[in-house]
N, C-alpha and C positions, 0 to 999 in steps of 0.2 A: 097735525100741522107741524111741519119741520121749521124750526127757528133758524138754525145756522145753515150755511151753504154746505153742500156735499158734492162729491165728484159727479153725481147724477143731476144736479140742478141747484137753483138758488132758493134759499130759505125765505121765510116770510119777511124777515127784517130787510134783507137785500132787495127783495121785490118791492116792498113799501117805499124804501129809500128811492129806488129807481123811478117808479111811477109817480109818486107824489112830488118828487123833485122835478121830474119832467113837466108835470102840470104847472108847478110853480114857476119854472123857468120860462115856459111859453106864455104863461099868464103875465108874468112881470114884463116880458118883452112886449106883449100886446098893450099892457097898461102904459109902459114907457113910450111906445110908439104913439099911442093916443094922446097921452098927457102933454107931449111937447107941442101939440097944436092948440092947447087951451089958452085962452086969453085971460087977462086980469079979471074980467067980469064973469068968468065962468064960476058956477057954484062949486066946481071941483078943483079950482085953481090951487087951493091949499091942501084939501083932503086927499087928492089923488097922489101927489108927491109924498105926503106924509105916509100914506098906506104903502106906496112903492118902497120907500126907505125902510120902514119897519119890517115889511115882508122880506126885503133883501137881507136884513140882518138875521132874521130867522133862517132864511135859506143858507146863509153863510155858516151859521152854527150847525145846521143839518149837514152841510157839505163836509165840515171838519169831522163830525161824528161818522159820516159815511166813509170817509177815507180811513179812519181808524178801524171801522168795522170791516172794510174790504181787506186791509192789511192783515187783520187777525183771523180771517176766515179762509177755509179751503176754497180753491178756485175750481169751479165746475170744469169737467173734462171738455176739452176742445179738440179732440182727436179727429173729429169729422171735418175740421178745417184744413186747408192746404197751408204749407208754411207761410206763404205770402198773406193769406187771409188771417192767419194767427198773428202775424206781425202787424198788419193793418188794424186788426181788432185792438191789439195792445196800444198802438199809437193813438187811436181814436179814444178809447176808454181813458187812458192816462192823460191824454191831451185835454180832456174836459176839465180835469181838476185844476191845473194851473190857470187855465182860461177863466174858470168860474171864480177862483180866488182873486185873480187880477181884476175881473169884472166887479167883484164885491168891494175891493179896495178902492177902485176908481170911483164907484158910486159913493162910498164913504167920503172920499176926498171932494166930491162935488158938493156934498151936503154940509160939511163941517169946517171949511177954512175960515168962516166968520166967527168961529169960537162956540157956536151953538151945538149942543149934543143932539143925537138922534133919539127921539122917544120911540120906544118899541111897544106900541099898543097900550101904553100906560103901565106896563109890567116892569120895565127898567129903561135906563137911558145909556147910550154909548157916548162917552165924552169925546169932545174934539181934542185931538192931540197935536194937530198941525194947523196953525193959523197963518195963512199967507194969502194976501189979496191977489186975486186973479187965478189962483190955483184951480178954482172950479171950472174955468174955461178949458184949460188943458186936460183936466180930469174928465170933463164932459166929452171931449173929442175921443179920448182913450176909451171911455165907457161905451160910446156909440160904436166905435170900431170893434171892440171886444164883443158887444152884444150881437152884432151882425155876424161876427166870426163864429160865435157859439151857435147861432141859428144855422149857419152853413154846415158846421160839424154835426149838429143834430140831424140835419137832412141826410148827410152822408151815413150817419149811424142808422137812421130809419131805413134808408134804401138798402143798406147792407143787411139789416135784419129781415126785411121783406124778401130780398134775393135769397137768403139762406132758407127762409120758410117756404116760399113759393117755387123757386127754381130748383134749389138743391134738396128740398124736402128734409132739411135738418130740423132738429128739435130745439134749436137755440131760442126762438121766440116763445115756443110753448113752455120751455123751462123758466123763462123770465116771467111768463104770465101765470102758470099753474104751479111752478115749483118742481122739485124732484118727485118722481113717482113714489107712491106710498110703499113702504117696505113691508114685506110679508113675513 
């Protein structure tokens, strides 16, 4: 098992970051979409947002670690892409990071303007640093727009990966799933 990325493919750490974060992002989107329809009498009215906030903090920490990991690693070869595809790939991949950072910050600002910290599964708390009445409404709108923007970008990313795999017969998706070929 190859840990670090190589020119031939992605190591296990990058692949775990990619797939686990994808699951978490889609899961948090689905949970957020579902929980905004909860009424005060729902048994999940408090627990769903608590879980969403805590998981969002964990995702934010993982995102920061992933960015550091990506910067410190070799980039797998993308010579099979056209210059336009290479540029689009760069824009989509690096576009995710600021969007997800802004999404996390806006979520934090929804939850904390009343001065209460965010409890992260009882492991630690993230304190409120900005107390401002009404901030949660603006942050909520920004969070909503960013969440849908991330979903659109994820759809573009997925369609691009499938196009490379099915139409172009490139190994991009295989390298993200299986990693680089074993060295002999």
